[in-house]
VOGU-3710 file (C-alpha; in Angstrom, 3 decimals, decimal comma):
1> mavteattkd> -14,754/-15,615/-0,295  -13,193/-18,597/1,399  -11,807/-17,513/4,775  -8,982/-19,679/6,175  -6,406/-19,247/8,934  -3,724/-18,775/6,269  -5,536/-15,952/4,522  -6,163/-13,949/7,735  -2,687/-14,286/9,257  -0,597/-13,136/6,294
11> wdparygafr> -1,047/-11,267/3,061  -2,372/-13,229/0,081  -0,184/-12,314/-3,013  -2,679/-13,827/-5,435  -5,579/-11,777/-4,167  -3,496/-8,615/-3,886  -2,076/-9,079/-7,392  -5,511/-9,494/-8,960  -5,619/-5,654/-9,344  -1,926/-5,256/-10,221
21> dlrlrpaldl> -2,406/-2,606/-12,885  -4,597/-0,382/-10,707  -2,220/-0,693/-7,734  0,893/-0,164/-9,911  -0,188/3,021/-11,632  0,179/5,250/-8,474  3,657/3,812/-7,909  4,700/4,757/-11,429  3,202/8,256/-10,968  5,304/8,649/-7,868
31> laqvgelpag> 8,436/7,284/-9,504  8,056/9,821/-12,343  8,556/12,645/-9,746  11,834/11,294/-8,444  14,845/13,044/-10,013  18,555/12,227/-10,095  19,919/10,535/-6,989  23,209/10,730/-5,172  25,337/7,546/-4,748  23,749/4,957/-2,540
41> evvdlgcgdg> 21,204/2,214/-2,309  17,500/2,345/-3,373  15,160/0,748/-0,773  11,708/-0,434/-1,757  10,150/-0,147/1,743  7,089/-2,287/2,075  7,883/-3,942/-1,228  5,144/-6,552/-0,964  5,262/-9,017/-3,768  7,832/-6,907/-5,671
51> avgpalaarf> 5,458/-5,422/-8,225  7,292/-2,095/-8,306  10,687/-3,764/-8,393  11,076/-3,963/-12,214  10,321/-0,249/-12,618  12,775/0,696/-9,881  15,445/-1,557/-11,296  14,977/-0,241/-14,838  15,242/3,362/-13,555  18,152/3,076/-11,109
61> kpehplsgvd> 20,259/-0,099/-11,627  23,098/-0,755/-12,007  24,263/2,561/-10,485  22,122/1,977/-7,403  21,670/-1,394/-5,729  18,039/-2,203/-4,979  16,760/-3,867/-1,791  13,194/-4,811/-0,794  11,890/-4,763/2,799  8,574/-6,227/3,908
71> ssaamletaa> 7,083/-7,957/7,004  5,137/-10,546/5,042  6,865/-13,888/4,385  4,331/-14,753/1,675  4,817/-11,479/-0,155  8,586/-11,792/0,023  8,427/-15,351/-1,349  6,525/-14,008/-4,331  9,059/-11,192/-4,760  11,845/-13,729/-4,680
81> grmtqwenpi> 10,192/-15,679/-7,438  9,975/-12,556/-9,478  13,727/-12,143/-9,216  14,252/-15,349/-11,141  12,269/-14,078/-14,108  14,957/-11,646/-15,189  18,494/-12,213/-16,486  19,750/-9,921/-13,795  18,055/-10,225/-10,350  15,720/-7,272/-9,653
91> ygaliqadia> 16,505/-7,071/-5,907  20,011/-7,525/-4,497  18,453/-8,340/-1,188  15,018/-9,048/0,261  14,741/-8,350/3,991  11,904/-9,552/6,189  11,397/-6,835/8,802  8,748/-4,697/10,502  8,950/-1,573/8,416  7,944/0,513/11,461
101> lwaagtppal> 11,245/-0,496/13,164  13,490/-0,986/10,085  16,689/0,976/9,992  19,068/1,234/7,042  22,499/-0,217/7,434  24,115/2,462/5,214  22,414/5,737/4,224  20,124/5,070/1,220  19,923/7,386/-1,862  16,199/6,694/-2,048
111> ifsnaalnwl> 13,567/5,230/0,256  10,548/4,457/-1,965  7,368/3,374/-0,230  4,230/2,595/-2,208  1,011/1,988/-0,288  2,732/0,613/2,857  3,223/3,412/5,426  -0,604/3,955/5,618  -0,665/0,768/7,787  1,558/2,447/10,372
121> pdhasllprl> 0,686/5,002/13,043  2,525/8,154/14,278  3,701/9,558/10,987  4,964/12,604/12,799  7,746/10,450/14,226  8,086/7,841/11,481  8,586/10,057/8,509  11,366/12,301/9,964  13,123/9,153/11,155  13,161/7,733/7,672
131> atmltpggvl> 14,183/11,058/6,212  17,171/11,352/8,492  18,378/7,903/7,391  19,018/9,279/3,856  22,389/10,193/2,473  22,872/13,943/1,786  20,737/14,794/-1,246  18,814/11,572/-0,859  15,030/11,288/-1,492  12,042/9,938/0,454
141> avqmprqgga> 9,202/9,166/-1,934  5,875/7,990/-0,462  2,434/7,144/-1,806  -0,484/6,164/0,521  -4,181/5,527/0,042  -6,415/8,132/1,744  -9,647/6,283/1,410  -10,807/6,098/5,046  -13,828/8,301/4,576  -14,981/6,666/1,365
151> pshrllaeva> -17,873/4,115/1,447  -15,475/1,280/0,523  -13,534/1,639/3,782  -16,135/3,365/6,027  -18,577/0,510/5,524  -16,052/-2,055/6,640  -16,231/-0,566/10,164  -19,922/0,291/10,106  -20,969/-3,264/9,070  -18,651/-4,764/11,643
161> erlfpgrfpv> -20,066/-2,583/14,362  -23,664/-3,435/13,370  -23,032/-7,137/13,379  -20,549/-7,383/16,235  -20,993/-4,326/18,486  -17,933/-3,257/20,351  -15,587/-5,929/18,910  -13,920/-3,696/16,320  -13,186/-0,250/17,759  -12,946/2,384/15,020
171> arapvltagd> -9,411/3,647/14,751  -8,649/6,949/13,081  -6,839/6,504/9,836  -3,231/7,630/10,088  -3,080/9,082/6,570  -3,191/12,924/6,670  -3,618/15,410/3,822  -0,879/16,290/1,363  -0,656/19,671/2,941  -0,144/18,171/6,370
181> yaqmllplge> 2,834/16,083/5,090  4,318/19,141/3,317  4,181/21,126/6,560  5,607/18,198/8,577  8,546/17,632/6,247  9,502/21,112/5,040  12,044/21,643/7,923  13,868/18,563/6,543  14,330/19,580/2,884  12,538/20,404/-0,346
191> vrawtteyvq> 8,993/18,876/-0,515  6,471/18,263/-3,207  3,131/16,914/-2,116  -0,114/16,242/-3,929  -3,342/14,243/-4,013  -4,855/12,307/-6,898  -8,283/10,748/-7,214  -8,211/7,750/-9,528  -11,544/6,779/-10,910  -11,041/3,055/-11,160
201> ildpvpqghp> -13,343/0,957/-13,356  -13,746/-2,476/-11,856  -14,993/-5,416/-13,893  -17,694/-7,741/-12,559  -16,405/-10,624/-10,380  -17,703/-14,168/-10,159  -18,902/-13,739/-6,538  -19,754/-10,608/-4,581  -19,277/-6,942/-5,358  -16,241/-5,737/-7,360
211> vraftestam> -15,246/-3,242/-4,720  -15,146/-5,960/-2,124  -12,866/-8,017/-4,393  -10,548/-4,941/-4,314  -10,602/-4,409/-0,543  -10,622/-7,969/0,691  -6,869/-8,315/0,262  -6,032/-5,079/2,052  -8,452/-3,002/4,148  -10,864/-5,911/4,967
221> rpfvagmsae> -8,022/-8,111/6,415  -7,899/-6,649/9,893  -11,678/-7,172/10,358  -11,912/-10,800/8,990  -8,847/-11,753/10,987  -10,887/-11,389/14,204  -13,844/-13,455/13,002  -14,705/-17,116/12,767  -15,403/-18,497/9,322  -19,178/-18,338/9,977
231> eaqayvaayd> -18,961/-14,725/11,143  -16,802/-13,783/8,219  -19,357/-15,169/5,761  -22,124/-13,150/7,382  -19,910/-10,007/7,448  -18,933/-10,356/3,769  -22,522/-10,788/2,702  -23,602/-7,669/4,593  -20,673/-5,719/3,255  -21,499/-6,750/-0,300
241> aalaaaypal> -25,070/-5,594/0,152  -23,962/-2,178/1,478  -21,466/-1,797/-1,337  -24,173/-2,538/-3,865  -26,031/0,573/-2,716  -22,918/2,743/-2,430  -21,425/1,721/-5,757  -24,207/0,698/-8,134  -23,261/-1,259/-11,185  -23,259/0,264/-14,652
251> pdgrvlfpft> -25,468/-1,394/-17,276  -22,551/-3,594/-18,406  -21,951/-4,735/-14,784  -18,840/-2,703/-14,213  -18,485/-0,310/-11,218  -16,900/3,126/-10,934  -14,734/3,191/-7,883  -13,099/6,556/-7,006  -9,925/6,080/-4,999  -7,875/8,903/-3,398
261> rvffvlerp> -4,188/8,661/-2,855  -1,672/11,060/-1,244  1,899/11,541/-2,565  5,025/13,417/-1,384  8,649/13,521/-2,351  11,181/14,934/0,046  14,663/15,738/-1,086  17,218/16,165/1,686  19,785/18,971/1,580
//
């Protein structure tokens, strides 16, 4: 893994997109649970590189305009490039904004957020705020990883603490259980909430452990961002070794990687 200032300060669309199919499947599972919408815009909140855009556009356009919102300039640049690959642009607008502070200009029919809100704290305030932006009958549909207790994510903090004591305080993951979100949102409308464990089969990679190749573009970023290049190399090597024990390779070199995700769909009255 080559660690540079560019890769630690912003998202890397190429690394993130290397597992596009595995990351897209939960979004499609969430989309399948969204029913008919009232009039209004569809917002892809935390749209990233626009991977879910084609599915949202195919489902809801032209009746519902589609906008993407993300804080990463690199991801939005990739999403903008994706717009030119279609006869009709996927997104009508791409907005760079902190999704924790974003507010809709007009009430959306759907706020769709795939693997983005897990990066934000205080869901007890954030989610009701998003829900109350919706037009009457509008829908908030959210999918978030809930992987904090799994070796893939737990070892990130454990290895960092072992190598660099006290430099990386362990923060409680903000993602709650599906039941917690149902209880939180029931006063605001009809809620469906569920959890799915995806057993992902990861192929061997040229360097390092396959699980590290999956996490390095997401959960590993906050740790590596606070390290020098030399520290990051030592950290990655130690994390690879820990992963090899936690996720041993199959005879063909592939690795089974269970991954838990939480979903909920709220329909406003």
